[in-house]
Backbone bond lengths (Angstrom), bond angles and torsions (degrees), N, CA, C in turn:
res aa  C-N    CA-C-N  psi(-1)  N-CA   C-N-CA  omega(-1)  CA-C   N-CA-C  phi
1 X - - - 1.458 - - 1.522 109.64 -
2 X 1.315 116.56 141.43 1.456 120.28 173.79 1.512 109.04 -70.45
3 X 1.336 117.56 118.87 1.456 121.72 -173.71 1.519 111.98 -62.76
4 X 1.345 116.62 -30.90 1.471 118.51 -178.23 1.519 111.85 -65.44
5 X 1.359 117.87 -25.72 1.454 119.55 176.46 1.518 110.84 -61.26
6 X 1.315 116.20 -48.97 1.461 120.53 -176.48 1.524 111.75 -63.06
7 X 1.328 116.83 -27.48 1.458 120.27 -179.70 1.518 113.02 -80.15
8 X 1.316 117.02 -14.29 1.468 120.49 -172.00 1.526 114.17 -105.27
9 X 1.339 117.92 -9.56 1.466 120.03 -178.13 1.525 109.65 -134.10
10 X 1.358 117.41 149.86 1.463 119.51 176.12 1.519 113.33 -74.65
11 X 1.333 117.22 -23.42 1.463 123.20 -178.79 1.516 107.04 -146.89
12 X 1.334 117.48 123.79 1.460 120.43 -178.18 1.523 113.22 -60.79
13 X 1.327 117.12 -22.32 1.468 119.47 177.62 1.521 112.06 -68.75
14 X 1.318 117.17 -7.30 1.458 120.21 170.68 1.525 110.28 -64.35
15 X 1.337 116.52 -28.05 1.462 121.98 -176.76 1.525 112.17 -87.59
16 X 1.325 116.79 -42.09 1.464 122.08 -177.39 1.519 107.40 -163.40
17 X 1.348 116.38 148.12 1.461 117.24 -175.47 1.523 111.33 -161.76
18 X 1.340 113.67 159.15 1.460 123.05 167.36 1.524 106.60 -115.98
19 X 1.328 116.63 125.91 1.456 120.41 -178.69 1.525 110.14 -128.08
20 X 1.323 116.20 138.95 1.457 121.56 176.86 1.521 109.25 -81.98
21 X 1.337 115.90 130.85 1.461 120.89 177.88 1.526 108.81 -133.23
22 X 1.324 115.99 160.66 1.466 122.07 176.13 1.520 108.33 -134.00
23 X 1.321 116.92 127.16 1.465 121.34 178.00 1.525 109.11 -74.42
24 X 1.336 116.43 149.49 1.461 118.28 -167.82 1.517 113.53 -141.58
25 X 1.349 117.65 33.94 1.459 117.64 -179.90 1.523 110.04 -154.10
26 X 1.321 115.41 146.18 1.451 121.93 173.79 1.513 113.67 59.01
27 X 1.326 115.89 -148.17 1.468 121.50 -178.50 1.519 112.54 -67.63
28 X 1.341 117.40 -14.37 1.461 121.41 179.37 1.528 112.53 -88.03
29 X 1.312 117.51 -4.41 1.458 120.35 -171.88 1.532 111.61 -58.04
30 X 1.331 114.55 129.50 1.455 121.02 178.12 1.509 115.46 92.94
31 X 1.335 118.42 -8.98 1.460 120.74 -178.39 1.532 109.36 -68.46
32 X 1.329 116.50 123.97 1.465 122.22 177.44 1.529 109.71 -86.67
33 X 1.319 115.35 141.66 1.459 119.89 -179.88 1.521 109.92 -145.46
34 X 1.332 114.71 160.30 1.458 123.24 173.04 1.517 107.11 -116.04
35 X 1.312 116.73 119.36 1.454 122.01 -177.55 1.521 109.50 -94.27
36 X 1.334 116.26 118.91 1.465 123.19 179.48 1.524 109.67 -103.95
37 X 1.326 116.48 134.00 1.463 122.35 170.87 1.515 107.00 -137.11
38 X 1.336 116.97 111.53 1.467 120.77 -174.00 1.521 113.42 -77.38
39 X 1.321 117.38 -15.59 1.451 119.88 -173.01 1.511 113.32 79.40
40 X 1.321 116.72 -2.42 1.460 121.50 179.00 1.514 112.59 -112.21
41 X 1.325 116.75 14.70 1.453 121.33 178.30 1.514 114.82 104.16
42 X 1.346 117.83 -11.96 1.459 121.02 -179.83 1.528 109.24 -98.96
43 X 1.328 115.68 126.70 1.460 121.74 178.17 1.520 108.52 -138.55
44 X 1.337 116.40 139.61 1.464 120.26 179.24 1.517 109.93 -159.95
45 X 1.336 114.66 163.79 1.460 121.93 174.13 1.519 109.33 -109.78
46 X 1.324 116.16 134.94 1.459 121.62 164.60 1.517 107.43 -96.19
47 X 1.314 117.40 124.94 1.455 122.23 -175.03 1.531 109.21 -93.36
48 X 1.336 115.82 100.80 1.461 120.90 -176.52 1.522 111.79 -63.07
49 X 1.316 117.27 -31.23 1.459 120.39 -179.80 1.514 113.42 -89.45
50 X 1.314 116.48 7.44 1.465 121.84 177.42 1.529 108.07 -134.49
51 X 1.333 116.04 58.18 1.474 123.43 171.90 1.524 114.13 64.08
52 X 1.338 117.53 21.33 1.470 121.31 -174.77 1.523 111.44 57.14
53 X 1.325 115.35 34.36 1.457 120.48 173.67 1.525 109.49 -81.69
54 X 1.331 115.86 172.08 1.459 121.52 -176.60 1.520 109.00 -99.55
55 X 1.331 116.49 124.29 1.452 122.31 177.71 1.520 110.92 -88.68
56 X 1.327 118.54 -113.81 1.464 119.71 175.99 1.527 110.77 -64.85
57 X 1.326 115.69 144.64 1.467 121.90 174.17 1.517 107.75 -145.76
58 X 1.323 115.61 131.48 1.462 120.31 178.52 1.515 109.64 -134.70
59 X 1.320 114.86 154.30 1.459 120.88 176.85 1.517 108.34 -130.13
60 X 1.333 115.51 119.60 1.458 122.94 -177.42 1.523 111.43 51.17
61 X 1.321 114.98 43.29 1.448 122.30 175.76 1.512 115.31 84.71
62 X 1.333 117.76 -6.35 1.460 120.89 -178.97 1.517 110.38 -95.71
63 X 1.348 118.44 121.89 1.469 119.87 177.27 1.522 110.90 -71.32
64 X 1.334 116.48 131.14 1.465 121.04 -179.14 1.526 112.43 -111.29
65 X 1.318 117.81 -23.79 1.466 121.71 -173.74 1.520 111.50 -83.08
66 X 1.329 114.94 144.93 1.464 121.23 172.52 1.525 109.44 -81.20
67 X 1.332 116.74 146.86 1.463 120.58 179.68 1.521 110.77 -130.70
68 X 1.331 115.63 133.50 1.459 123.76 177.22 1.535 110.11 -65.21
69 X 1.345 117.96 149.09 1.469 119.16 178.38 1.529 113.80 -55.35
70 X 1.339 117.45 -28.74 1.465 120.74 -179.31 1.520 112.74 -86.42
71 X 1.329 117.88 -1.66 1.458 120.74 -179.07 1.523 111.87 77.63
72 X 1.332 115.89 -139.42 1.466 121.76 -177.11 1.530 108.55 -110.23
73 X 1.322 114.01 84.55 1.463 122.27 -172.19 1.525 110.44 -62.60
74 X 1.330 116.00 136.96 1.458 121.22 177.23 1.524 110.42 -63.70
75 X 1.332 117.71 143.86 1.470 120.54 -176.66 1.519 114.21 -56.25
76 X 1.335 117.64 -33.99 1.460 120.16 -178.60 1.518 113.73 -65.92
77 X 1.332 117.23 -16.17 1.469 121.40 179.04 1.521 111.92 -98.36
78 X 1.318 116.88 2.73 1.469 121.75 -175.26 1.518 110.67 -104.16
79 X 1.330 115.85 130.17 1.464 121.95 175.32 1.524 107.77 -125.43
80 X 1.318 115.84 102.64 1.461 120.06 -176.51 1.522 112.55 -61.17
81 X 1.343 116.64 -28.33 1.463 120.23 -176.48 1.525 112.76 -86.96
82 X 1.326 118.57 -3.25 1.465 120.88 178.75 1.524 110.70 -66.20
83 X 1.327 115.11 161.33 1.468 121.23 175.18 1.525 112.29 55.32
84 X 1.337 115.50 44.57 1.457 119.66 178.62 1.520 113.91 67.89
85 X 1.337 116.11 31.00 1.464 120.04 179.08 1.511 114.73 87.52
86 X 1.343 117.45 10.21 1.465 120.80 -179.53 1.529 111.51 -112.09
87 X 1.327 117.43 27.03 1.449 121.29 -176.40 1.515 114.67 -59.22
88 X 1.322 118.26 -24.81 1.465 120.97 179.93 1.520 111.12 -60.81
89 X 1.337 117.80 -22.50 1.457 119.46 179.92 1.522 112.31 -69.30
90 X 1.318 117.59 -11.94 1.460 121.43 173.83 1.526 112.15 -88.60
91 X 1.331 117.48 -2.32 1.464 118.89 -172.30 1.521 114.40 -144.49
92 X 1.339 119.33 -6.13 1.465 121.19 -177.56 1.523 108.88 -65.98
93 X 1.328 117.04 115.45 1.462 120.01 -171.64 1.520 110.14 -157.57
94 X 1.330 115.64 145.68 1.450 120.34 174.13 1.511 113.52 107.02
95 X 1.333 115.02 176.31 1.460 121.11 -176.74 1.518 111.93 -67.38
96 X 1.332 117.37 -38.35 1.464 119.82 -177.92 1.521 110.05 -136.63
97 X 1.331 115.96 125.63 1.462 123.34 169.75 1.524 106.70 -121.40
98 X 1.317 117.15 117.16 1.460 121.34 -179.62 1.525 108.84 -87.03
99 X 1.328 116.23 119.16 1.461 121.99 -176.41 1.529 109.64 -101.41
100 X 1.303 117.03 142.16 1.463 122.65 -178.76 1.527 108.65 142.43
101 X 1.261 118.73 -152.98 1.459 127.36 -10.56 1.523 109.54 -94.09
102 X 1.355 114.21 -8.12 1.460 120.01 178.08 1.523 112.96 -90.26
103 X 1.340 116.50 -20.80 1.464 120.09 -179.67 1.519 109.10 -159.08
104 X 1.337 115.69 148.05 1.458 121.83 166.14 1.524 107.20 -133.68
105 X 1.316 115.02 160.70 1.463 122.99 -177.21 1.530 110.74 68.74
106 X 1.345 116.83 -149.19 1.464 121.08 -168.36 1.539 112.53 -64.42
107 X 1.365 115.73 153.98 1.472 119.22 178.68 1.527 111.40 -58.19
108 X 1.331 115.47 146.58 1.460 120.91 176.91 1.524 108.37 -159.38
109 X 1.309 116.23 145.75 1.469 122.94 174.01 1.521 112.50 50.56
110 X 1.339 116.28 38.65 1.460 120.32 179.14 1.513 114.96 80.27
111 X 1.332 117.78 -0.41 1.459 121.67 179.16 1.530 109.83 -95.70
112 X 1.337 117.78 141.54 1.465 120.37 -173.49 1.523 113.43 -78.93
113 X 1.325 115.28 166.63 1.450 122.81 173.63 1.527 109.75 -51.04
114 X 1.309 116.48 123.19 1.468 124.77 177.53 1.530 113.71 66.02
115 X 1.338 117.22 16.61 1.452 120.26 168.59 1.512 115.47 80.50
116 X 1.324 114.49 -172.51 1.464 121.63 -174.66 1.529 113.17 -101.14
117 X 1.344 118.19 -2.72 1.462 119.91 -179.41 1.521 114.15 -72.05
118 X 1.354 120.54 -45.17 1.461 119.37 -175.39 1.529 112.49 -55.12
119 X 1.306 116.07 137.37 1.460 124.46 179.68 1.528 113.59 69.90
120 X 1.320 118.39 13.95 1.462 120.05 171.59 1.527 108.02 -82.26
121 X 1.330 118.71 124.89 1.466 119.92 -179.15 1.527 112.15 -61.82
122 X 1.319 115.29 142.24 1.457 122.34 177.78 1.524 110.23 -98.76
123 X 1.313 115.35 156.10 1.460 121.46 168.42 1.522 107.00 -98.91
124 X 1.324 116.28 112.84 1.465 121.04 -179.34 1.523 108.32 -77.85
125 X 1.325 117.14 118.03 1.462 121.35 -176.69 1.522 113.08 -97.02
126 X 1.342 117.73 -21.13 1.464 121.05 178.22 1.523 108.67 -165.84
127 X 1.321 116.22 147.43 1.460 120.64 172.77 1.521 108.62 -164.74
128 X 1.317 116.31 156.65 1.447 119.44 176.86 1.505 112.98 147.85
129 X 1.335 114.88 -156.42 1.455 123.12 -179.32 1.527 108.54 -115.10
130 X 1.315 116.86 134.79 1.458 121.82 176.78 1.530 107.97 -110.18
131 X 1.329 115.26 96.19 1.459 121.00 -176.90 1.523 112.54 -89.06
132 X 1.325 117.76 -8.20 1.464 121.15 -174.36 1.522 113.55 -84.31
133 X 1.308 117.72 -9.87 1.460 121.37 178.18 1.526 110.63 -77.89
134 X 1.338 117.74 156.87 1.469 119.51 173.11 1.527 111.89 -57.58
135 X 1.355 116.00 -35.93 1.458 121.94 175.38 1.527 107.66 -118.55
136 X 1.328 118.65 95.20 1.470 121.21 -175.22 1.529 112.59 -57.84
137 X 1.319 115.76 150.43 1.455 120.46 179.66 1.520 111.46 -144.37
138 X 1.326 114.49 162.83 1.454 123.77 170.38 1.521 107.45 -102.38
139 X 1.339 116.98 146.31 1.461 118.28 -176.11 1.524 110.87 -152.74
140 X 1.317 114.14 162.26 1.465 122.23 170.09 1.514 107.92 -149.80
141 X 1.327 115.45 146.46 1.457 122.14 176.06 1.525 108.74 -133.85
142 X 1.321 115.48 146.68 1.451 119.40 179.10 1.513 112.19 -162.03
143 X 1.322 114.28 172.64 1.463 122.28 -177.40 1.523 108.27 -130.96
144 X 1.342 116.01 134.87 1.462 122.09 175.34 1.527 107.62 -126.59
145 X 1.329 116.60 128.86 1.464 121.38 -177.89 1.522 109.97 -116.21
146 X 1.335 115.85 128.93 1.465 122.15 170.89 1.520 106.94 -124.49
147 X 1.323 116.72 116.80 1.467 119.86 -172.40 1.518 110.65 -143.18
148 X 1.318 115.54 135.61 1.469 123.17 175.65 1.521 106.92 -126.44
149 X 1.326 116.90 124.03 1.456 120.14 -174.98 1.522 113.01 -61.14
150 X 1.350 116.25 -21.33 1.453 119.69 177.79 1.511 113.52 -107.55
151 X 1.339 116.27 10.75 1.460 119.32 -177.01 1.513 111.87 -149.03
152 X 1.330 115.15 -145.66 1.458 120.74 -175.63 1.527 111.41 -71.91
153 X 1.330 115.48 143.84 1.464 122.70 177.78 1.524 107.94 -131.59
154 X 1.324 116.17 111.31 1.463 120.55 -177.61 1.521 110.32 -125.44
155 X 1.335 114.83 150.27 1.462 121.15 171.75 1.524 108.01 -127.49
156 X 1.320 115.43 122.25 1.458 122.53 178.98 1.528 109.24 -96.25
157 X 1.327 116.14 121.83 1.463 122.81 173.86 1.528 106.88 -103.94
158 X 1.325 117.35 117.41 1.470 121.27 -173.88 1.526 111.16 -120.07
159 X 1.327 115.23 137.86 1.457 121.86 170.52 1.528 108.23 -130.79
160 X 1.320 116.15 132.89 1.457 122.36 174.32 1.518 107.53 -125.44
161 X 1.329 116.00 132.77 1.456 120.42 -180.00 1.520 110.04 -139.80
162 X 1.328 115.27 152.20 1.453 121.57 -178.65 1.523 108.27 -148.87
163 X 1.332 118.94 136.05 1.466 120.30 -176.32 1.524 112.60 -72.45
164 X 1.315 116.04 141.81 1.457 120.92 174.07 1.527 108.83 -61.52
165 X 1.324 115.48 130.02 1.455 120.84 -178.11 1.505 114.05 79.39
166 X 1.332 117.29 3.41 1.452 121.46 -173.75 1.508 114.43 -99.18
167 X 1.336 114.34 179.40 1.461 122.35 -179.01 1.523 109.49 -133.70
168 X 1.323 115.89 42.11 1.464 121.42 -179.57 1.512 109.22 -147.11
169 X 1.330 115.52 157.29 1.463 120.41 172.83 1.513 108.80 -142.88
170 X 1.326 114.97 148.85 1.454 122.08 -179.70 1.516 109.22 -123.09
171 X 1.328 115.61 132.62 1.460 122.85 176.93 1.526 108.19 -113.19
172 X 1.322 116.50 127.39 1.464 122.01 177.72 1.521 107.80 -122.74
173 X 1.312 116.34 118.10 1.466 122.59 -179.81 1.520 110.46 -114.82
174 X 1.319 114.87 136.77 1.465 120.96 170.49 1.521 107.59 -126.60
175 X 1.335 116.52 122.20 1.459 122.65 179.96 1.519 108.63 -105.87
176 X 1.314 116.08 127.31 1.462 122.88 -177.72 1.525 109.92 -115.96
177 X 1.314 116.78 134.16 1.465 121.51 172.65 1.523 107.69 -82.01
178 X 1.332 116.69 108.63 1.462 120.82 -178.74 1.527 111.49 -101.23
179 X 1.335 116.55 12.51 1.455 120.82 179.14 1.527 112.44 -94.25
180 X 1.339 116.34 177.23 1.469 120.82 -177.58 1.530 113.97 -87.57
181 X 1.345 117.80 -6.12 1.463 121.01 -175.67 1.525 110.59 -132.76
182 X 1.335 115.96 162.84 1.460 121.17 173.73 1.529 109.01 -57.38
183 X 1.317 115.45 143.70 1.458 119.93 -179.43 1.519 109.59 -143.00
184 X 1.340 115.15 145.01 1.457 121.09 -179.43 1.524 109.47 -94.03
185 X 1.320 116.17 124.92 1.456 122.52 -175.90 1.529 109.85 -110.71
186 X 1.321 114.71 130.64 1.456 121.12 175.26 1.527 108.19 -124.57
187 X 1.338 116.37 141.59 1.459 120.03 179.10 1.521 109.71 -145.78
188 X 1.330 115.36 143.06 1.464 122.74 179.25 1.529 107.38 -142.66
189 X 1.334 116.09 128.37 1.466 121.83 -176.81 1.531 108.99 -98.70
190 X 1.328 115.54 94.30 1.457 125.18 -173.53 1.532 108.11 -77.69
191 X 1.354 116.53 89.86 1.462 122.32 -177.04 1.520 108.36 -95.44
192 X 1.342 117.21 117.38 1.455 122.40 -165.51 1.527 112.52 -114.45
193 X 1.325 115.43 116.11 1.455 121.81 176.37 1.524 109.75 -103.33
194 X 1.338 115.69 141.56 1.454 121.60 176.89 1.517 110.82 -131.77
195 X 1.322 116.29 -173.18 1.462 121.94 177.57 1.529 109.19 -65.01
196 X 1.333 119.01 140.29 1.470 128.37 10.01 1.532 115.76 -90.95
197 X 1.340 117.96 2.04 1.469 118.33 175.01 1.525 110.85 -64.75
198 X 1.327 116.90 -39.57 1.461 121.57 -177.72 1.522 108.18 -99.12
199 X 1.318 116.02 102.59 1.463 122.38 -176.49 1.517 108.78 -157.97
200 X 1.333 115.88 -173.80 1.451 119.71 177.76 1.534 109.34 -58.44
201 X 1.313 116.00 133.37 1.450 120.54 178.40 1.515 115.07 92.09
202 X 1.340 117.53 -7.01 1.461 119.82 178.21 1.524 109.80 -65.62
203 X 1.330 116.29 135.21 1.460 121.58 178.61 1.518 109.92 -124.69
204 X 1.322 114.70 154.91 1.456 122.25 -176.99 1.521 108.81 -132.85
205 X 1.354 116.43 134.11 1.457 121.94 177.58 1.523 110.27 -128.52
206 X 1.316 115.34 144.97 1.462 122.29 175.56 1.521 107.43 -126.71
207 X 1.335 115.54 114.54 1.467 121.45 -175.08 1.521 111.65 50.47
208 X 1.338 116.07 42.45 1.445 122.04 174.49 1.508 116.03 87.20
209 X 1.344 117.92 -12.60 1.461 121.14 -179.27 1.526 109.91 -99.24
210 X 1.321 116.45 133.70 1.462 119.51 -179.20 1.524 110.66 -68.08
211 X 1.326 114.75 140.03 1.458 122.35 -178.58 1.523 108.10 -124.43
212 X 1.328 116.68 138.68 1.455 121.56 175.76 1.524 108.93 -100.06
213 X 1.326 116.54 128.12 1.462 121.90 178.10 1.519 108.56 -100.63
214 X 1.332 116.77 105.64 1.453 121.74 -177.55 1.531 110.90 -79.87
215 X 1.343 114.83 146.80 1.462 120.44 -178.13 1.526 111.47 -60.29
216 X 1.313 116.06 126.45 1.466 126.37 178.29 1.530 112.20 54.13
217 X 1.305 114.25 35.90 1.454 121.49 173.03 1.529 108.61 -118.87
218 X 1.335 115.49 149.65 1.459 121.02 179.24 1.519 108.73 -123.45
219 X 1.331 116.18 129.83 1.457 120.98 173.11 1.523 108.27 -122.25
220 X 1.322 117.05 150.51 1.460 120.70 -177.84 1.526 109.53 -146.27
221 X 1.336 117.18 73.84 1.468 119.39 -179.15 1.528 111.61 -71.49
222 X 1.334 116.78 143.77 1.467 119.05 172.82 1.523 110.53 -70.93
223 X 1.322 116.29 141.16 1.469 121.56 178.84 1.533 107.46 -135.23
224 X 1.332 117.67 73.13 1.468 120.20 -177.07 1.524 111.85 -52.93
225 X 1.321 115.44 130.06 1.460 119.75 -179.09 1.507 114.86 84.48
226 X 1.349 116.66 -1.83 1.457 120.00 179.57 1.511 112.79 99.95
227 X 1.329 115.73 -177.28 1.459 119.99 -176.12 1.521 110.48 -159.91
228 X 1.330 114.34 172.78 1.458 122.48 172.14 1.522 107.19 -122.97
229 X 1.328 116.42 123.54 1.459 121.86 178.19 1.518 109.03 -114.64
230 X 1.318 116.16 143.71 1.454 120.76 179.43 1.507 111.72 -135.07
231 X 1.321 115.88 144.42 1.455 121.99 176.07 1.518 106.98 -131.63
232 X 1.330 117.10 137.90 1.461 120.65 -177.00 1.516 109.77 -146.50
233 X 1.329 114.00 150.12 1.457 120.33 176.02 1.520 108.82 -137.18
234 X 1.340 117.39 129.57 1.464 119.47 -177.84 1.523 111.31 -70.93
235 X 1.306 115.71 166.49 1.453 120.48 177.34 1.526 110.21 -64.40
236 X 1.326 114.82 147.02 1.459 120.66 174.22 1.527 107.36 -135.26
237 X 1.315 116.63 -175.06 1.462 120.08 -174.25 1.524 112.38 -60.28
238 X 1.325 116.96 -34.03 1.465 120.40 -173.37 1.518 114.40 -100.23
239 X 1.349 117.75 -22.16 1.452 120.49 -171.68 1.524 110.58 -137.39
240 X 1.336 117.79 144.87 1.461 120.34 175.36 1.522 111.61 -74.76
241 X 1.324 116.69 168.23 1.464 121.19 175.67 1.525 109.54 -64.36
242 X 1.331 115.27 147.66 1.463 120.00 -179.40 1.518 108.81 -149.24
243 X 1.325 116.05 147.03 1.458 121.30 177.21 1.512 110.70 -139.82
244 X 1.316 116.01 154.79 1.464 122.12 176.20 1.520 108.18 -141.51
245 X 1.320 114.95 152.88 1.457 121.54 -175.28 1.523 108.57 -139.62
246 X 1.333 116.42 136.88 1.460 122.34 178.06 1.525 108.36 -121.32
247 X 1.326 116.58 123.99 1.462 121.95 174.04 1.526 107.83 -107.86
248 X 1.330 115.47 124.22 1.461 121.40 -175.19 1.524 109.92 -129.62
249 X 1.335 115.85 146.63 1.463 120.27 174.41 1.527 111.85 -105.09
250 X 1.337 116.84 12.55 1.465 121.05 -177.60 1.533 111.36 -87.38
251 X 1.349 118.18 156.21 1.467 120.61 -169.84 1.524 115.99 -84.58
252 X 1.345 118.44 -4.93 1.466 121.00 177.85 1.527 108.77 -135.94
253 X 1.348 115.03 154.83 1.458 120.01 179.78 1.524 108.15 -140.50
254 X 1.321 115.84 107.72 1.464 121.15 -176.68 1.525 110.37 -94.53
255 X 1.330 115.57 143.42 1.463 122.43 178.40 1.526 107.87 -126.78
256 X 1.326 115.72 130.39 1.470 121.16 -178.84 1.523 109.28 -136.45
257 X 1.339 116.01 139.54 1.466 121.06 -175.52 1.524 110.05 -135.13
258 X 1.329 116.38 135.69 1.458 122.56 169.14 1.521 106.73 -129.36
259 X 1.336 115.51 104.42 1.462 121.39 -173.54 1.523 113.00 -95.94
260 X 1.323 118.34 7.53 1.457 120.11 -178.65 1.528 111.41 -61.82
261 X 1.353 117.11 149.24 1.465 119.05 174.26 1.526 110.91 -55.13
262 X 1.298 116.64 141.93 1.463 125.13 179.94 1.531 112.78 68.70
263 X 1.322 117.07 9.83 1.467 122.17 170.23 1.530 108.40 -118.70
264 X 1.318 117.67 -75.22 1.458 123.30 172.54 1.527 112.46 46.93
265 X 1.322 115.49 66.20 1.460 121.02 178.72 1.521 108.84 -125.72
266 X 1.328 115.27 140.64 1.464 122.44 173.40 1.519 106.94 -124.48
267 X 1.334 116.43 118.97 1.459 121.78 -176.58 1.521 110.32 -109.08
268 X 1.322 115.95 126.85 1.465 123.53 174.72 1.513 106.66 -109.74
269 X 1.363 117.37 123.88 1.457 120.23 -161.67 1.537 112.88 -135.28
270 X 1.309 117.99 85.60 1.471 118.84 171.24 1.525 109.76 -60.15
271 X 1.335 117.23 140.95 1.460 119.71 -176.52 1.533 110.35 -153.64
272 X 1.329 115.43 163.58 1.473 120.23 -176.80 1.520 112.21 -100.82
273 X 1.359 117.42 5.88 1.469 119.50 -176.42 1.521 110.25 -144.36
274 X 1.324 115.17 151.45 1.454 122.66 -179.51 1.528 110.22 -75.29
275 X 1.316 115.53 167.67 1.462 122.57 176.82 1.522 109.20 -105.01
276 X 1.332 116.31 125.97 1.462 121.35 178.56 1.531 110.46 -78.61
277 X 1.333 115.85 164.26 1.462 120.59 -176.76 1.518 112.51 -62.11
278 X 1.346 117.72 -28.67 1.464 120.36 -179.25 1.529 112.98 -87.83
279 X 1.328 117.65 7.52 1.452 121.28 177.79 1.518 114.89 90.41
280 X 1.331 117.62 -5.25 1.462 120.51 173.94 1.529 108.82 -85.47
281 X 1.314 116.47 -171.19 1.466 120.34 -174.65 1.513 112.56 -105.96
282 X 1.330 114.34 150.57 1.442 120.88 170.00 1.519 110.37 -78.34
283 X 1.341 117.41 -169.19 1.464 121.35 -177.41 1.522 112.48 -59.15
284 X 1.335 115.07 143.45 1.450 121.26 176.72 1.519 111.07 -100.94
285 X 1.323 116.23 -148.81 1.461 123.45 -179.26 1.518 108.92 -109.56
286 X 1.327 116.89 122.93 1.463 121.16 179.99 1.531 109.78 -86.86
287 X 1.335 115.07 132.07 1.458 121.45 178.99 1.525 109.68 -121.50
288 X 1.318 115.88 130.13 1.465 120.77 174.57 1.530 109.46 -75.27
289 X 1.325 118.54 161.76 1.467 120.28 176.49 1.527 111.00 -53.31
290 X 1.326 115.65 128.10 1.455 120.98 -179.37 1.512 114.96 83.34
291 X 1.332 117.76 -8.39 1.467 120.89 -178.80 1.526 110.48 -80.77
292 X 1.341 116.45 149.43 1.455 122.64 -179.85 1.521 111.40 -122.54
293 X 1.306 115.04 156.44 1.472 124.40 177.09 1.518 106.82 -132.91
294 X 1.336 117.87 143.27 1.459 120.16 -176.24 1.519 111.09 -135.46
295 X 1.325 115.26 147.86 1.456 121.28 174.73 1.517 108.99 -143.46
296 X 1.347 114.40 164.06 1.463 121.31 -179.40 1.523 108.49 -139.47
297 X 1.325 116.77 130.31 1.461 122.78 173.21 1.523 108.30 -118.57
298 X 1.323 115.69 138.90 1.466 120.48 -179.94 1.525 108.21 -126.66
299 X 1.334 116.72 123.21 1.457 123.34 179.83 1.530 108.76 -112.03
300 X 1.329 116.70 133.21 1.463 121.21 173.71 1.521 109.14 -129.07
301 X 1.325 115.49 151.28 1.460 122.00 -175.30 1.525 108.72 -131.86
302 X 1.333 115.75 146.61 1.457 119.73 -178.92 1.517 109.72 -146.39
303 X 1.335 114.85 163.20 1.466 120.42 178.64 1.518 111.99 -86.05
304 X 1.324 117.23 -3.51 1.455 120.64 178.99 1.505 110.83 -124.05
305 X 1.327 116.61 -160.19 1.459 122.94 -178.57 1.527 109.70 -77.48
306 X 1.334 115.71 114.97 1.461 120.02 178.50 1.522 109.96 -127.21
307 X 1.322 116.61 27.39 1.448 120.35 -171.10 1.519 113.25 -74.10
308 X 1.315 119.20 -25.15 1.453 120.06 -175.78 1.518 111.75 -98.76
């Protein structure tokens, strides 16, 4: 920790903090969250009752995350199997929705759209500020379990950290097979950008090459060894220029766009499995009993063009 910080404030949380909050109105009532403010312009909520996913996210006061018309629906009001297995479409909201672990994409074999993980409450095992490091950071850790006695049993161990005064966050996931048999694991990180990030002039790059996101079209190019994706929007009359960058070690990167009025969402989705022609998923990752799989995503944000 920089010693001069401690000498200049009565409480270091004046500079940056993680605070526990609970939403208390409408369909969001009772949702637990962890509010992060880095002091460097990056602020976001981790939704403890929604798989420790990221809800609202803003950079230097500009909202970047897309939000569903219903907001952040409490898990008790969510039925993944509703509407022919597409119930998640009534609740998919926020900057990050982690899809899986038994299924991603379209319903199949009795499993719902994007699986049973989204909106599963997490057990928060640790959170707070770590001022004792040379570079202080904010962090949270938690565990999410999805288990079926006659099917797949997975436990997701998640850690999210962000540097004090910084404009980046890192997500580290470890998925463990806690069942008695081999199980196939699929995961997709549904990262959702909305207005004002998604507007006229917004550009998208994948490993330095510009990509066009067509309205209501889905592409899923293979990216062996991972990739770097960037999204940027130039300054306009109402908003300054802004850029975001995603570094992924996963072998596929899906892009989905809905440009309709009152929707306007662009989703960038690192994933561990290909997309089949019928909209379902290709093969995932097989885990033996007790075996674990790990991935890391790194997000950075800037006030200028950071798309490449």
